[in-house]
Phi, psi and omega in degrees: 000318182289324177298322181295321176298320179295316177301316181299319180293322179297314181300315182298316183293324175302312182294322181288324179274347187303304181299316182300313181295320183285336188238344186249115176296332187289338183282343182235114186296329183274126177302136181294124177293160180292130184302157180294331185071321177284128179304137180217146176245115180265121178275127181231122181255142176205177183234015182289164177219170169050233189288338173297319177293321179299318179296318180293319179299321178293323181289319179297319177296325175289320179301316184297336175296329179267328188230066186294345182276355181251128175253121176261119189248102181278152174218122179278120184262127175271148176086210185282095183300313186301311183298316181296321178295315182297317177295317182295317178296317179303320179273007177060036174236014187284172181284165176285323179231150168213156189246130176202171181290160177294339177301341183282343195308308188301313181297317182290323179293313183299323178275359179058048180251352179235150178269136171291139185282325173045236189283000178293334177244134179260178181301321180294324174302309185293330183291345181283343178247157178298135180305325180298330179293320181294328181303331185282346183242009185249145170232115191066230179261005183256134174263134183241023176174165179256120178282112185265339173199162188244142173246141171205182181258142176217181180257122170261147176211152179265110184294346176283340185255333185218139175272158180307317183289351181259006183292147180300142185275327183231167176302317181293323174301316181294312181303326183294338180277358181060059177289160174293127190199150172263123179273075171230174184294314185303311181297321189257003187300330181299336178283335176276313178294324179294341174271005181093013183285152178225181183234347187225156178273183183295339178265012178078015179263151179303128178200136174248357187290324181288348180243030186295326177298314181293323179293316182291321177295321179298313182296321181295320182294326181283322178293330178284325183285324190300317177311328177299320181286322179294320180294329181272359179066037186265348184258156178268125180300145179162190180297321181239126180290124185238132171264112184304144177280001179302320180298328174287317181301321185270000178082014176284330176229144183279348190234148173222128173258113188201174181282161183294339179295342179278352188304313183299316180293319181295325179294323175296315186290315188257340180065222185289353178283344186282136173229152176224138180211176181288158179284150181288154182287165175287319178196172181299126182083005176231088179290154173286097189274085185289158173285148177242130173239166179231150164274126186240136169268116178261143177265119177303133183296337180246031184299136176287326185242056188294322178295314180294324180295321177298322179296324179289326179296315179301321178299318181299345181276343189284155182299319181301308181296322179292325179297326177297319181291322184291341176295342179275117179308132177088352177267108183269113178296149184277347169267099193295345174295339188262005181293133179267164177302324183294336182256006185298323182293322178292322173299317179300321179289321178302320185284348171268348190271189180224136181295139177296121177283183181283082189291316184046237189296342181296332174307307181297319182301313186282326176294324176293322177301312185293319176299323181293320183279338181261285192286333179264342179064029180279148183306136183301322181292321176297313180298318178302311181295321177296318178295320179296318182296318181293323175297320180300329183279350181284141172237112183290130177298139174276129177281134180257118182301143176287129180303000000 
């Protein structure tokens, strides 16, 4: 029922904004480029489902009111989207645009599979999105994609089980309640960054040595919390210990620490009982500084319809297009003017967070460290030294700007 309401809302928003976008220059800060006049079909690949696809469909319908000569043809890819995109581009049969996380940036640039946007976007275009969002799609001074929405981790809670005034005051208080959580680096990284931890040295190379105190304190906090879960039999065995969100869905635990992408499903499961808020601080003045990722529209370096694709990218920057995206629970638009009340908590968490840098091998190093101190119970100091040595051995690929 709620998914149907979301779909109806998206259609309504598209109809409401359609005339305004097509006729009013004031509604769109960026001057509308001259239409291509020549019919063009832009191939777009993605891996979205459900209400995300509904939002995209509404955006395309609104875009076509201004550019009826351009057909944006979306295709939902099953399986490994990144691998299929790379293979298709290598064979010169790839899409003009494809959507993927900002994590892909370094590998795509290094493999020369994406085009730098450069002069395709002007200062007015870029000004429509938050500067922090552009950091997620840039390598050096070159932007390689349009960040269309932001993902981060926040605190979900069941208002039927806990009152607002009973929410945990600190991160330690929250972990003591045994919330549903995944013990991996992405989900818990805010406990490291909030302690002042970093990932790179002054030269931009992977390094954990300058953050050894923060790293040790972070690993110790996870090692101390994990036995509570193990004793209760709450984690799923595997390479990374996972506490299933089933307990939160079923009302066994009032708290869930998870990504914003879970919001739509959790809204369906819990209905009006669902609340979302920022994660509690580690201590006063030390916020739970979550990692921020973006869903990014990338332009194929060999795109057949690059000009038409650029027009669609420019449209995605507008407040009207972003409001359609904001109608999807958990999707925080990169144009903060378009943030909805339903996504306000995620925006607040984003503003406390840090954009994900080009981590590459550091993901594996830190995931391994978390697994070592939790599921394997290895001493935190031993794990810290091993992680620092592994980070020192990493060489971050240098991005080569597209000519």
